[in-house]
mmCIF file of the N, C-alpha and C atoms, coordinates in Angstrom:
data_MODEL
# 
_entry.id   MODEL 
# 
loop_
_atom_site.group_PDB 
_atom_site.id 
_atom_site.type_symbol 
_atom_site.label_atom_id 
_atom_site.label_alt_id 
_atom_site.label_comp_id 
_atom_site.label_asym_id 
_atom_site.label_entity_id 
_atom_site.label_seq_id 
_atom_site.pdbx_PDB_ins_code 
_atom_site.Cartn_x 
_atom_site.Cartn_y 
_atom_site.Cartn_z 
_atom_site.occupancy 
_atom_site.B_iso_or_equiv 
_atom_site.pdbx_formal_charge 
_atom_site.auth_seq_id 
_atom_site.auth_comp_id 
_atom_site.auth_asym_id 
_atom_site.auth_atom_id 
_atom_site.pdbx_PDB_model_num 
ATOM 1   N N  . MET A 1 1  ? -17.793 -9.378 26.180  1.00 0.00 ? 1  MET A N  1 
ATOM 2   C CA . MET A 1 1  ? -17.201 -8.320 25.489  1.00 0.00 ? 1  MET A CA 1 
ATOM 3   C C  . MET A 1 1  ? -18.205 -7.247 25.251  1.00 0.00 ? 1  MET A C  1 
ATOM 4   N N  . SER A 1 2  ? -17.992 -6.069 25.377  1.00 0.00 ? 2  SER A N  1 
ATOM 5   C CA . SER A 1 2  ? -18.632 -4.693 25.079  1.00 0.00 ? 2  SER A CA 1 
ATOM 6   C C  . SER A 1 2  ? -18.962 -4.659 23.556  1.00 0.00 ? 2  SER A C  1 
ATOM 7   N N  . GLU A 1 3  ? -20.250 -3.790 23.616  1.00 0.00 ? 3  GLU A N  1 
ATOM 8   C CA . GLU A 1 3  ? -20.721 -3.900 22.287  1.00 0.00 ? 3  GLU A CA 1 
ATOM 9   C C  . GLU A 1 3  ? -19.353 -2.867 21.395  1.00 0.00 ? 3  GLU A C  1 
ATOM 10  N N  . LYS A 1 4  ? -19.002 -1.831 22.056  1.00 0.00 ? 4  LYS A N  1 
ATOM 11  C CA . LYS A 1 4  ? -17.869 -0.967 21.478  1.00 0.00 ? 4  LYS A CA 1 
ATOM 12  C C  . LYS A 1 4  ? -16.576 -1.910 20.879  1.00 0.00 ? 4  LYS A C  1 
ATOM 13  N N  . ARG A 1 5  ? -16.282 -2.919 21.744  1.00 0.00 ? 5  ARG A N  1 
ATOM 14  C CA . ARG A 1 5  ? -15.100 -3.612 21.669  1.00 0.00 ? 5  ARG A CA 1 
ATOM 15  C C  . ARG A 1 5  ? -15.562 -4.594 20.495  1.00 0.00 ? 5  ARG A C  1 
ATOM 16  N N  . GLU A 1 6  ? -16.573 -5.180 20.350  1.00 0.00 ? 6  GLU A N  1 
ATOM 17  C CA . GLU A 1 6  ? -16.929 -5.931 19.197  1.00 0.00 ? 6  GLU A CA 1 
ATOM 18  C C  . GLU A 1 6  ? -16.988 -5.497 17.934  1.00 0.00 ? 6  GLU A C  1 
ATOM 19  N N  . ARG A 1 7  ? -17.500 -4.115 17.786  1.00 0.00 ? 7  ARG A N  1 
ATOM 20  C CA . ARG A 1 7  ? -17.531 -3.376 16.583  1.00 0.00 ? 7  ARG A CA 1 
ATOM 21  C C  . ARG A 1 7  ? -16.203 -2.738 16.338  1.00 0.00 ? 7  ARG A C  1 
ATOM 22  N N  . GLU A 1 8  ? -15.043 -2.786 17.060  1.00 0.00 ? 8  GLU A N  1 
ATOM 23  C CA . GLU A 1 8  ? -13.634 -2.369 16.788  1.00 0.00 ? 8  GLU A CA 1 
ATOM 24  C C  . GLU A 1 8  ? -13.053 -3.890 16.147  1.00 0.00 ? 8  GLU A C  1 
ATOM 25  N N  . GLN A 1 9  ? -13.372 -4.877 16.889  1.00 0.00 ? 9  GLN A N  1 
ATOM 26  C CA . GLN A 1 9  ? -12.962 -6.093 16.294  1.00 0.00 ? 9  GLN A CA 1 
ATOM 27  C C  . GLN A 1 9  ? -13.354 -6.461 14.791  1.00 0.00 ? 9  GLN A C  1 
ATOM 28  N N  . GLU A 1 10 ? -14.809 -6.393 14.513  1.00 0.00 ? 10 GLU A N  1 
ATOM 29  C CA . GLU A 1 10 ? -15.543 -6.396 13.270  1.00 0.00 ? 10 GLU A CA 1 
ATOM 30  C C  . GLU A 1 10 ? -14.860 -5.294 12.262  1.00 0.00 ? 10 GLU A C  1 
ATOM 31  N N  . THR A 1 11 ? -14.462 -4.209 12.765  1.00 0.00 ? 11 THR A N  1 
ATOM 32  C CA . THR A 1 11 ? -13.758 -3.168 11.619  1.00 0.00 ? 11 THR A CA 1 
ATOM 33  C C  . THR A 1 11 ? -12.430 -3.705 11.447  1.00 0.00 ? 11 THR A C  1 
ATOM 34  N N  . LEU A 1 12 ? -11.589 -4.139 12.231  1.00 0.00 ? 12 LEU A N  1 
ATOM 35  C CA . LEU A 1 12 ? -10.381 -4.433 12.203  1.00 0.00 ? 12 LEU A CA 1 
ATOM 36  C C  . LEU A 1 12 ? -10.331 -5.620 11.042  1.00 0.00 ? 12 LEU A C  1 
ATOM 37  N N  . GLN A 1 13 ? -11.388 -6.911 11.280  1.00 0.00 ? 13 GLN A N  1 
ATOM 38  C CA . GLN A 1 13 ? -11.378 -7.759 10.301  1.00 0.00 ? 13 GLN A CA 1 
ATOM 39  C C  . GLN A 1 13 ? -11.565 -7.246 8.903   1.00 0.00 ? 13 GLN A C  1 
ATOM 40  N N  . ILE A 1 14 ? -12.757 -6.574 8.804   1.00 0.00 ? 14 ILE A N  1 
ATOM 41  C CA . ILE A 1 14 ? -12.992 -5.763 7.659   1.00 0.00 ? 14 ILE A CA 1 
ATOM 42  C C  . ILE A 1 14 ? -11.597 -5.345 7.046   1.00 0.00 ? 14 ILE A C  1 
ATOM 43  N N  . VAL A 1 15 ? -11.034 -4.494 7.678   1.00 0.00 ? 15 VAL A N  1 
ATOM 44  C CA . VAL A 1 15 ? -9.694  -3.834 7.135   1.00 0.00 ? 15 VAL A CA 1 
ATOM 45  C C  . VAL A 1 15 ? -8.818  -4.861 6.576   1.00 0.00 ? 15 VAL A C  1 
ATOM 46  N N  . LYS A 1 16 ? -8.549  -5.889 7.239   1.00 0.00 ? 16 LYS A N  1 
ATOM 47  C CA . LYS A 1 16 ? -7.683  -7.112 7.133   1.00 0.00 ? 16 LYS A CA 1 
ATOM 48  C C  . LYS A 1 16 ? -8.244  -7.496 5.714   1.00 0.00 ? 16 LYS A C  1 
ATOM 49  N N  . ARG A 1 17 ? -9.465  -7.890 5.612   1.00 0.00 ? 17 ARG A N  1 
ATOM 50  C CA . ARG A 1 17 ? -9.758  -8.426 4.384   1.00 0.00 ? 17 ARG A CA 1 
ATOM 51  C C  . ARG A 1 17 ? -9.767  -7.312 3.094   1.00 0.00 ? 17 ARG A C  1 
ATOM 52  N N  . LEU A 1 18 ? -9.934  -6.156 3.372   1.00 0.00 ? 18 LEU A N  1 
ATOM 53  C CA . LEU A 1 18 ? -9.667  -5.325 2.395   1.00 0.00 ? 18 LEU A CA 1 
ATOM 54  C C  . LEU A 1 18 ? -8.286  -4.925 1.949   1.00 0.00 ? 18 LEU A C  1 
ATOM 55  N N  . ASP A 1 19 ? -7.642  -4.985 2.639   1.00 0.00 ? 19 ASP A N  1 
ATOM 56  C CA . ASP A 1 19 ? -5.959  -5.106 2.590   1.00 0.00 ? 19 ASP A CA 1 
ATOM 57  C C  . ASP A 1 19 ? -5.585  -6.483 1.779   1.00 0.00 ? 19 ASP A C  1 
ATOM 58  N N  . ALA A 1 20 ? -6.027  -7.401 2.006   1.00 0.00 ? 20 ALA A N  1 
ATOM 59  C CA . ALA A 1 20 ? -5.920  -8.566 1.289   1.00 0.00 ? 20 ALA A CA 1 
ATOM 60  C C  . ALA A 1 20 ? -6.369  -8.641 -0.029  1.00 0.00 ? 20 ALA A C  1 
ATOM 61  N N  . VAL A 1 21 ? -7.596  -7.953 -0.353  1.00 0.00 ? 21 VAL A N  1 
ATOM 62  C CA . VAL A 1 21 ? -7.997  -8.036 -1.510  1.00 0.00 ? 21 VAL A CA 1 
ATOM 63  C C  . VAL A 1 21 ? -7.462  -6.878 -2.556  1.00 0.00 ? 21 VAL A C  1 
ATOM 64  N N  . ILE A 1 22 ? -6.909  -5.815 -1.876  1.00 0.00 ? 22 ILE A N  1 
ATOM 65  C CA . ILE A 1 22 ? -6.010  -4.846 -2.450  1.00 0.00 ? 22 ILE A CA 1 
ATOM 66  C C  . ILE A 1 22 ? -4.820  -5.411 -3.109  1.00 0.00 ? 22 ILE A C  1 
ATOM 67  N N  . ASN A 1 23 ? -3.981  -6.231 -2.153  1.00 0.00 ? 23 ASN A N  1 
ATOM 68  C CA . ASN A 1 23 ? -2.870  -6.779 -2.505  1.00 0.00 ? 23 ASN A CA 1 
ATOM 69  C C  . ASN A 1 23 ? -3.058  -7.796 -3.409  1.00 0.00 ? 23 ASN A C  1 
ATOM 70  N N  . ILE A 1 24 ? -3.944  -8.383 -3.608  1.00 0.00 ? 24 ILE A N  1 
ATOM 71  C CA . ILE A 1 24 ? -4.401  -9.526 -4.796  1.00 0.00 ? 24 ILE A CA 1 
ATOM 72  C C  . ILE A 1 24 ? -4.585  -8.766 -6.003  1.00 0.00 ? 24 ILE A C  1 
ATOM 73  N N  . LEU A 1 25 ? -5.305  -7.653 -6.016  1.00 0.00 ? 25 LEU A N  1 
ATOM 74  C CA . LEU A 1 25 ? -5.387  -6.833 -7.179  1.00 0.00 ? 25 LEU A CA 1 
ATOM 75  C C  . LEU A 1 25 ? -4.295  -6.470 -7.778  1.00 0.00 ? 25 LEU A C  1 
ATOM 76  N N  . LEU A 1 26 ? -3.539  -5.874 -6.824  1.00 0.00 ? 26 LEU A N  1 
ATOM 77  C CA . LEU A 1 26 ? -1.919  -5.477 -7.177  1.00 0.00 ? 26 LEU A CA 1 
ATOM 78  C C  . LEU A 1 26 ? -1.079  -6.489 -7.786  1.00 0.00 ? 26 LEU A C  1 
ATOM 79  N N  . GLU A 1 27 ? -1.241  -7.741 -7.358  1.00 0.00 ? 27 GLU A N  1 
ATOM 80  C CA . GLU A 1 27 ? -0.499  -8.779 -7.578  1.00 0.00 ? 27 GLU A CA 1 
ATOM 81  C C  . GLU A 1 27 ? -0.608  -9.335 -9.235  1.00 0.00 ? 27 GLU A C  1 
ATOM 82  N N  . THR A 1 28 ? -2.083  -9.400 -9.465  1.00 0.00 ? 28 THR A N  1 
ATOM 83  C CA . THR A 1 28 ? -2.706  -9.819 -10.700 1.00 0.00 ? 28 THR A CA 1 
ATOM 84  C C  . THR A 1 28 ? -2.512  -8.570 -11.584 1.00 0.00 ? 28 THR A C  1 
ATOM 85  N N  . ALA A 1 29 ? -2.368  -7.496 -11.437 1.00 0.00 ? 29 ALA A N  1 
ATOM 86  C CA . ALA A 1 29 ? -2.513  -6.281 -12.223 1.00 0.00 ? 29 ALA A CA 1 
ATOM 87  C C  . ALA A 1 29 ? -1.277  -6.287 -13.175 1.00 0.00 ? 29 ALA A C  1 
ATOM 88  N N  . GLU A 1 30 ? -1.644  -5.992 -14.380 1.00 0.00 ? 30 GLU A N  1 
ATOM 89  C CA . GLU A 1 30 ? -0.257  -5.842 -15.413 1.00 0.00 ? 30 GLU A CA 1 
ATOM 90  C C  . GLU A 1 30 ? -0.133  -4.359 -15.788 1.00 0.00 ? 30 GLU A C  1 
ATOM 91  N N  . LEU A 1 31 ? 1.085   -4.196 -16.488 1.00 0.00 ? 31 LEU A N  1 
ATOM 92  C CA . LEU A 1 31 ? 1.164   -2.810 -16.836 1.00 0.00 ? 31 LEU A CA 1 
ATOM 93  C C  . LEU A 1 31 ? 1.839   -3.266 -18.339 1.00 0.00 ? 31 LEU A C  1 
ATOM 94  N N  . LYS A 1 32 ? 1.428   -3.056 -19.222 1.00 0.00 ? 32 LYS A N  1 
ATOM 95  C CA . LYS A 1 32 ? 2.177   -3.076 -20.701 1.00 0.00 ? 32 LYS A CA 1 
ATOM 96  C C  . LYS A 1 32 ? 2.212   -4.960 -20.807 1.00 0.00 ? 32 LYS A C  1 
ATOM 97  N N  . GLY A 1 33 ? 1.556   -5.309 -20.309 1.00 0.00 ? 33 GLY A N  1 
ATOM 98  C CA . GLY A 1 33 ? 1.886   -7.124 -20.408 1.00 0.00 ? 33 GLY A CA 1 
ATOM 99  C C  . GLY A 1 33 ? 2.486   -7.571 -19.313 1.00 0.00 ? 33 GLY A C  1 
ATOM 100 N N  . LYS A 1 34 ? 3.207   -6.879 -18.507 1.00 0.00 ? 34 LYS A N  1 
ATOM 101 C CA . LYS A 1 34 ? 4.108   -7.442 -17.492 1.00 0.00 ? 34 LYS A CA 1 
ATOM 102 C C  . LYS A 1 34 ? 3.213   -7.106 -15.929 1.00 0.00 ? 34 LYS A C  1 
ATOM 103 N N  . PRO A 1 35 ? 3.651   -7.837 -15.256 1.00 0.00 ? 35 PRO A N  1 
ATOM 104 C CA . PRO A 1 35 ? 3.263   -7.897 -13.512 1.00 0.00 ? 35 PRO A CA 1 
ATOM 105 C C  . PRO A 1 35 ? 3.950   -6.562 -13.118 1.00 0.00 ? 35 PRO A C  1 
ATOM 106 N N  . LEU A 1 36 ? 2.878   -5.733 -12.219 1.00 0.00 ? 36 LEU A N  1 
ATOM 107 C CA . LEU A 1 36 ? 3.653   -4.417 -11.310 1.00 0.00 ? 36 LEU A CA 1 
ATOM 108 C C  . LEU A 1 36 ? 4.678   -4.856 -10.737 1.00 0.00 ? 36 LEU A C  1 
ATOM 109 N N  . SER A 1 37 ? 5.770   -3.736 -10.701 1.00 0.00 ? 37 SER A N  1 
ATOM 110 C CA . SER A 1 37 ? 6.976   -4.131 -9.765  1.00 0.00 ? 37 SER A CA 1 
ATOM 111 C C  . SER A 1 37 ? 6.413   -3.514 -8.347  1.00 0.00 ? 37 SER A C  1 
ATOM 112 N N  . MET A 1 38 ? 7.279   -3.862 -7.441  1.00 0.00 ? 38 MET A N  1 
ATOM 113 C CA . MET A 1 38 ? 6.953   -3.625 -6.232  1.00 0.00 ? 38 MET A CA 1 
ATOM 114 C C  . MET A 1 38 ? 6.876   -2.247 -5.942  1.00 0.00 ? 38 MET A C  1 
ATOM 115 N N  . SER A 1 39 ? 7.798   -1.333 -6.732  1.00 0.00 ? 39 SER A N  1 
ATOM 116 C CA . SER A 1 39 ? 7.965   -0.138 -6.588  1.00 0.00 ? 39 SER A CA 1 
ATOM 117 C C  . SER A 1 39 ? 6.638   0.492  -7.192  1.00 0.00 ? 39 SER A C  1 
ATOM 118 N N  . LYS A 1 40 ? 6.200   -0.105 -8.238  1.00 0.00 ? 40 LYS A N  1 
ATOM 119 C CA . LYS A 1 40 ? 5.082   0.571  -9.022  1.00 0.00 ? 40 LYS A CA 1 
ATOM 120 C C  . LYS A 1 40 ? 3.876   0.610  -7.935  1.00 0.00 ? 40 LYS A C  1 
ATOM 121 N N  . ARG A 1 41 ? 3.742   -0.634 -7.375  1.00 0.00 ? 41 ARG A N  1 
ATOM 122 C CA . ARG A 1 41 ? 2.663   -0.768 -6.341  1.00 0.00 ? 41 ARG A CA 1 
ATOM 123 C C  . ARG A 1 41 ? 2.748   -0.086 -5.254  1.00 0.00 ? 41 ARG A C  1 
ATOM 124 N N  . ILE A 1 42 ? 4.025   0.162  -4.640  1.00 0.00 ? 42 ILE A N  1 
ATOM 125 C CA . ILE A 1 42 ? 3.945   1.320  -3.638  1.00 0.00 ? 42 ILE A CA 1 
ATOM 126 C C  . ILE A 1 42 ? 3.671   2.540  -4.037  1.00 0.00 ? 42 ILE A C  1 
ATOM 127 N N  . GLU A 1 43 ? 4.180   2.953  -5.339  1.00 0.00 ? 43 GLU A N  1 
ATOM 128 C CA . GLU A 1 43 ? 3.940   4.290  -5.823  1.00 0.00 ? 43 GLU A CA 1 
ATOM 129 C C  . GLU A 1 43 ? 2.468   4.535  -6.140  1.00 0.00 ? 43 GLU A C  1 
ATOM 130 N N  . MET A 1 44 ? 1.746   3.297  -6.325  1.00 0.00 ? 44 MET A N  1 
ATOM 131 C CA . MET A 1 44 ? 0.270   3.509  -6.575  1.00 0.00 ? 44 MET A CA 1 
ATOM 132 C C  . MET A 1 44 ? -0.569  3.690  -5.438  1.00 0.00 ? 44 MET A C  1 
ATOM 133 N N  . LEU A 1 45 ? -0.200  3.008  -4.395  1.00 0.00 ? 45 LEU A N  1 
ATOM 134 C CA . LEU A 1 45 ? -0.639  3.178  -3.007  1.00 0.00 ? 45 LEU A CA 1 
ATOM 135 C C  . LEU A 1 45 ? -0.592  4.682  -2.509  1.00 0.00 ? 45 LEU A C  1 
ATOM 136 N N  . ASN A 1 46 ? 0.651   4.957  -2.359  1.00 0.00 ? 46 ASN A N  1 
ATOM 137 C CA . ASN A 1 46 ? 0.918   6.274  -2.279  1.00 0.00 ? 46 ASN A CA 1 
ATOM 138 C C  . ASN A 1 46 ? 0.074   7.329  -2.948  1.00 0.00 ? 46 ASN A C  1 
ATOM 139 N N  . ALA A 1 47 ? 0.027   7.156  -4.191  1.00 0.00 ? 47 ALA A N  1 
ATOM 140 C CA . ALA A 1 47 ? -0.797  8.251  -4.969  1.00 0.00 ? 47 ALA A CA 1 
ATOM 141 C C  . ALA A 1 47 ? -1.887  8.398  -4.438  1.00 0.00 ? 47 ALA A C  1 
ATOM 142 N N  . VAL A 1 48 ? -2.688  7.375  -4.005  1.00 0.00 ? 48 VAL A N  1 
ATOM 143 C CA . VAL A 1 48 ? -3.993  7.320  -3.698  1.00 0.00 ? 48 VAL A CA 1 
ATOM 144 C C  . VAL A 1 48 ? -4.333  7.941  -2.082  1.00 0.00 ? 48 VAL A C  1 
ATOM 145 N N  . GLY A 1 49 ? -2.995  8.383  -1.428  1.00 0.00 ? 49 GLY A N  1 
ATOM 146 C CA . GLY A 1 49 ? -3.092  8.757  -0.207  1.00 0.00 ? 49 GLY A CA 1 
ATOM 147 C C  . GLY A 1 49 ? -2.822  7.947  1.075   1.00 0.00 ? 49 GLY A C  1 
ATOM 148 N N  . LEU A 1 50 ? -2.435  6.611  0.639   1.00 0.00 ? 50 LEU A N  1 
ATOM 149 C CA . LEU A 1 50 ? -2.207  5.648  1.848   1.00 0.00 ? 50 LEU A CA 1 
ATOM 150 C C  . LEU A 1 50 ? -0.994  5.987  2.397   1.00 0.00 ? 50 LEU A C  1 
ATOM 151 N N  . ARG A 1 51 ? -0.919  5.921  3.653   1.00 0.00 ? 51 ARG A N  1 
ATOM 152 C CA . ARG A 1 51 ? 0.510   6.212  4.349   1.00 0.00 ? 51 ARG A CA 1 
ATOM 153 C C  . ARG A 1 51 ? 1.369   5.051  4.589   1.00 0.00 ? 51 ARG A C  1 
ATOM 154 N N  . PRO A 1 52 ? 2.625   5.301  4.620   1.00 0.00 ? 52 PRO A N  1 
ATOM 155 C CA . PRO A 1 52 ? 3.688   4.245  4.370   1.00 0.00 ? 52 PRO A CA 1 
ATOM 156 C C  . PRO A 1 52 ? 3.150   2.965  5.592   1.00 0.00 ? 52 PRO A C  1 
ATOM 157 N N  . ILE A 1 53 ? 2.939   3.347  6.684   1.00 0.00 ? 53 ILE A N  1 
ATOM 158 C CA . ILE A 1 53 ? 2.460   2.215  7.416   1.00 0.00 ? 53 ILE A CA 1 
ATOM 159 C C  . ILE A 1 53 ? 1.274   1.206  7.089   1.00 0.00 ? 53 ILE A C  1 
ATOM 160 N N  . GLU A 1 54 ? 0.393   2.054  6.118   1.00 0.00 ? 54 GLU A N  1 
ATOM 161 C CA . GLU A 1 54 ? -0.749  1.222  5.712   1.00 0.00 ? 54 GLU A CA 1 
ATOM 162 C C  . GLU A 1 54 ? -0.278  0.518  4.333   1.00 0.00 ? 54 GLU A C  1 
ATOM 163 N N  . ILE A 1 55 ? 0.742   0.893  3.785   1.00 0.00 ? 55 ILE A N  1 
ATOM 164 C CA . ILE A 1 55 ? 1.044   0.391  2.440   1.00 0.00 ? 55 ILE A CA 1 
ATOM 165 C C  . ILE A 1 55 ? 1.840   -0.855 2.896   1.00 0.00 ? 55 ILE A C  1 
ATOM 166 N N  . SER A 1 56 ? 2.822   -0.539 3.932   1.00 0.00 ? 56 SER A N  1 
ATOM 167 C CA . SER A 1 56 ? 3.426   -1.690 4.404   1.00 0.00 ? 56 SER A CA 1 
ATOM 168 C C  . SER A 1 56 ? 2.433   -2.851 4.793   1.00 0.00 ? 56 SER A C  1 
ATOM 169 N N  . LYS A 1 57 ? 1.491   -2.824 5.403   1.00 0.00 ? 57 LYS A N  1 
ATOM 170 C CA . LYS A 1 57 ? 0.228   -3.967 5.865   1.00 0.00 ? 57 LYS A CA 1 
ATOM 171 C C  . LYS A 1 57 ? -0.212  -4.488 4.841   1.00 0.00 ? 57 LYS A C  1 
ATOM 172 N N  . ILE A 1 58 ? -0.486  -3.785 3.738   1.00 0.00 ? 58 ILE A N  1 
ATOM 173 C CA . ILE A 1 58 ? -1.118  -4.219 2.522   1.00 0.00 ? 58 ILE A CA 1 
ATOM 174 C C  . ILE A 1 58 ? -0.307  -5.055 1.843   1.00 0.00 ? 58 ILE A C  1 
ATOM 175 N N  . LEU A 1 59 ? 1.154   -4.566 1.511   1.00 0.00 ? 59 LEU A N  1 
ATOM 176 C CA . LEU A 1 59 ? 1.911   -5.418 0.895   1.00 0.00 ? 59 LEU A CA 1 
ATOM 177 C C  . LEU A 1 59 ? 2.775   -6.374 1.630   1.00 0.00 ? 59 LEU A C  1 
ATOM 178 N N  . ASP A 1 60 ? 2.681   -6.254 2.967   1.00 0.00 ? 60 ASP A N  1 
ATOM 179 C CA . ASP A 1 60 ? 3.367   -7.222 3.845   1.00 0.00 ? 60 ASP A CA 1 
ATOM 180 C C  . ASP A 1 60 ? 4.976   -7.110 3.776   1.00 0.00 ? 60 ASP A C  1 
ATOM 181 N N  . LYS A 1 61 ? 5.188   -5.859 3.675   1.00 0.00 ? 61 LYS A N  1 
ATOM 182 C CA . LYS A 1 61 ? 6.565   -5.420 3.744   1.00 0.00 ? 61 LYS A CA 1 
ATOM 183 C C  . LYS A 1 61 ? 6.894   -4.544 4.839   1.00 0.00 ? 61 LYS A C  1 
ATOM 184 N N  . THR A 1 62 ? 8.366   -4.577 5.194   1.00 0.00 ? 62 THR A N  1 
ATOM 185 C CA . THR A 1 62 ? 8.461   -3.607 6.555   1.00 0.00 ? 62 THR A CA 1 
ATOM 186 C C  . THR A 1 62 ? 8.277   -2.181 6.231   1.00 0.00 ? 62 THR A C  1 
ATOM 187 N N  . LEU A 1 63 ? 7.900   -1.520 7.251   1.00 0.00 ? 63 LEU A N  1 
ATOM 188 C CA . LEU A 1 63 ? 7.920   -0.348 7.127   1.00 0.00 ? 63 LEU A CA 1 
ATOM 189 C C  . LEU A 1 63 ? 8.900   0.485  6.483   1.00 0.00 ? 63 LEU A C  1 
ATOM 190 N N  . SER A 1 64 ? 10.416  0.303  7.059   1.00 0.00 ? 64 SER A N  1 
ATOM 191 C CA . SER A 1 64 ? 11.383  0.767  6.705   1.00 0.00 ? 64 SER A CA 1 
ATOM 192 C C  . SER A 1 64 ? 11.871  0.547  5.177   1.00 0.00 ? 64 SER A C  1 
ATOM 193 N N  . TYR A 1 65 ? 11.345  -0.703 4.578   1.00 0.00 ? 65 TYR A N  1 
ATOM 194 C CA . TYR A 1 65 ? 11.565  -1.012 3.229   1.00 0.00 ? 65 TYR A CA 1 
ATOM 195 C C  . TYR A 1 65 ? 10.585  0.094  2.388   1.00 0.00 ? 65 TYR A C  1 
ATOM 196 N N  . ILE A 1 66 ? 9.325   0.187  2.810   1.00 0.00 ? 66 ILE A N  1 
ATOM 197 C CA . ILE A 1 66 ? 8.238   0.953  2.454   1.00 0.00 ? 66 ILE A CA 1 
ATOM 198 C C  . ILE A 1 66 ? 8.717   2.533  2.035   1.00 0.00 ? 66 ILE A C  1 
ATOM 199 N N  . THR A 1 67 ? 9.514   2.982  3.417   1.00 0.00 ? 67 THR A N  1 
ATOM 200 C CA . THR A 1 67 ? 9.872   4.485  3.285   1.00 0.00 ? 67 THR A CA 1 
ATOM 201 C C  . THR A 1 67 ? 11.153  4.703  2.490   1.00 0.00 ? 67 THR A C  1 
ATOM 202 N N  . ALA A 1 68 ? 12.173  3.493  2.345   1.00 0.00 ? 68 ALA A N  1 
ATOM 203 C CA . ALA A 1 68 ? 13.049  3.512  1.634   1.00 0.00 ? 68 ALA A CA 1 
ATOM 204 C C  . ALA A 1 68 ? 12.890  3.763  0.048   1.00 0.00 ? 68 ALA A C  1 
ATOM 205 N N  . GLU A 1 69 ? 11.755  2.899  -0.284  1.00 0.00 ? 69 GLU A N  1 
ATOM 206 C CA . GLU A 1 69 ? 11.407  2.848  -1.832  1.00 0.00 ? 69 GLU A CA 1 
ATOM 207 C C  . GLU A 1 69 ? 10.698  4.021  -2.048  1.00 0.00 ? 69 GLU A C  1 
ATOM 208 N N  . LEU A 1 70 ? 9.650   4.894  -0.998  1.00 0.00 ? 70 LEU A N  1 
ATOM 209 C CA . LEU A 1 70 ? 9.070   5.932  -1.469  1.00 0.00 ? 70 LEU A CA 1 
ATOM 210 C C  . LEU A 1 70 ? 10.152  7.244  -1.704  1.00 0.00 ? 70 LEU A C  1 
ATOM 211 N N  . THR A 1 71 ? 11.227  6.950  -0.772  1.00 0.00 ? 71 THR A N  1 
ATOM 212 C CA . THR A 1 71 ? 12.238  8.068  -0.861  1.00 0.00 ? 71 THR A CA 1 
ATOM 213 C C  . THR A 1 71 ? 12.796  7.849  -2.227  1.00 0.00 ? 71 THR A C  1 
ATOM 214 N N  . ARG A 1 72 ? 13.183  6.915  -2.779  1.00 0.00 ? 72 ARG A N  1 
ATOM 215 C CA . ARG A 1 72 ? 14.026  6.384  -3.956  1.00 0.00 ? 72 ARG A CA 1 
ATOM 216 C C  . ARG A 1 72 ? 12.905  7.030  -5.064  1.00 0.00 ? 72 ARG A C  1 
ATOM 217 N N  . ILE A 1 73 ? 11.657  6.439  -4.886  1.00 0.00 ? 73 ILE A N  1 
ATOM 218 C CA . ILE A 1 73 ? 10.796  7.058  -6.046  1.00 0.00 ? 73 ILE A CA 1 
ATOM 219 C C  . ILE A 1 73 ? 10.811  8.610  -6.010  1.00 0.00 ? 73 ILE A C  1 
ATOM 220 N N  . ARG A 1 74 ? 10.632  9.147  -5.000  1.00 0.00 ? 74 ARG A N  1 
ATOM 221 C CA . ARG A 1 74 ? 10.588  10.603 -4.866  1.00 0.00 ? 74 ARG A CA 1 
ATOM 222 C C  . ARG A 1 74 ? 11.879  11.264 -5.615  1.00 0.00 ? 74 ARG A C  1 
ATOM 223 N N  . LYS A 1 75 ? 13.020  10.714 -5.094  1.00 0.00 ? 75 LYS A N  1 
ATOM 224 C CA . LYS A 1 75 ? 14.373  11.207 -5.752  1.00 0.00 ? 75 LYS A CA 1 
ATOM 225 C C  . LYS A 1 75 ? 14.556  11.116 -7.200  1.00 0.00 ? 75 LYS A C  1 
ATOM 226 N N  . SER A 1 76 ? 13.861  10.117 -7.816  1.00 0.00 ? 76 SER A N  1 
ATOM 227 C CA . SER A 1 76 ? 13.842  9.573  -9.326  1.00 0.00 ? 76 SER A CA 1 
ATOM 228 C C  . SER A 1 76 ? 12.771  10.234 -10.007 1.00 0.00 ? 76 SER A C  1 
ATOM 229 N N  . ARG A 1 77 ? 12.119  11.147 -9.505  1.00 0.00 ? 77 ARG A N  1 
ATOM 230 C CA . ARG A 1 77 ? 11.167  11.968 -10.371 1.00 0.00 ? 77 ARG A CA 1 
ATOM 231 C C  . ARG A 1 77 ? 11.962  13.355 -10.728 1.00 0.00 ? 77 ARG A C  1 
ATOM 232 N N  . PRO A 1 78 ? 11.656  13.644 -11.867 1.00 0.00 ? 78 PRO A N  1 
ATOM 233 C CA . PRO A 1 78 ? 12.158  14.890 -12.427 1.00 0.00 ? 78 PRO A CA 1 
ATOM 234 C C  . PRO A 1 78 ? 11.862  16.143 -11.575 1.00 0.00 ? 78 PRO A C  1 
ATOM 235 N N  . LYS A 1 79 ? 12.768  16.981 -11.474 1.00 0.00 ? 79 LYS A N  1 
ATOM 236 C CA . LYS A 1 79 ? 12.615  18.156 -10.514 1.00 0.00 ? 79 LYS A CA 1 
ATOM 237 C C  . LYS A 1 79 ? 11.622  19.129 -11.390 1.00 0.00 ? 79 LYS A C  1 
ATOM 238 N N  . ARG A 1 80 ? 10.644  19.751 -10.652 1.00 0.00 ? 80 ARG A N  1 
ATOM 239 C CA . ARG A 1 80 ? 9.883   20.713 -11.501 1.00 0.00 ? 80 ARG A CA 1 
ATOM 240 C C  . ARG A 1 80 ? 10.627  22.119 -11.422 1.00 0.00 ? 80 ARG A C  1 
ATOM 241 N N  . THR A 1 81 ? 10.434  22.903 -12.672 1.00 0.00 ? 81 THR A N  1 
ATOM 242 C CA . THR A 1 81 ? 10.932  24.106 -12.555 1.00 0.00 ? 81 THR A CA 1 
ATOM 243 C C  . THR A 1 81 ? 9.757   25.134 -12.697 1.00 0.00 ? 81 THR A C  1 
ATOM 244 N N  . GLU A 1 82 ? 9.825   26.232 -11.895 1.00 0.00 ? 82 GLU A N  1 
ATOM 245 C CA . GLU A 1 82 ? 8.724   27.074 -11.830 1.00 0.00 ? 82 GLU A CA 1 
ATOM 246 C C  . GLU A 1 82 ? 9.153   28.392 -12.046 1.00 0.00 ? 82 GLU A C  1 
# 
C-alpha cells in the first residue's frame, strides 16, 4: 500500500473515532437534568458548522432524517424583524 493511501486510511480511522467520541458525549450530556433530545443534538452540531452528512454519520441517522429535522428546527425559530 502506498504511503499516501496509508495516511488516508489512518485519517479515516481517526475521524471514525472522533465521531464516536462526539456521539458518546452527546448521549451523556444533559440539559436541565434531562438527556439531550435528538433534535437538540442535531441543532448543536449544526451550530458548530457541521454539514448534514457529517451530522448523520456522527449520530448514526439517515441524511434524510437529519435534513428533515434541520428544516423543522429552522421553521420553528422565531422570524427576525429588521
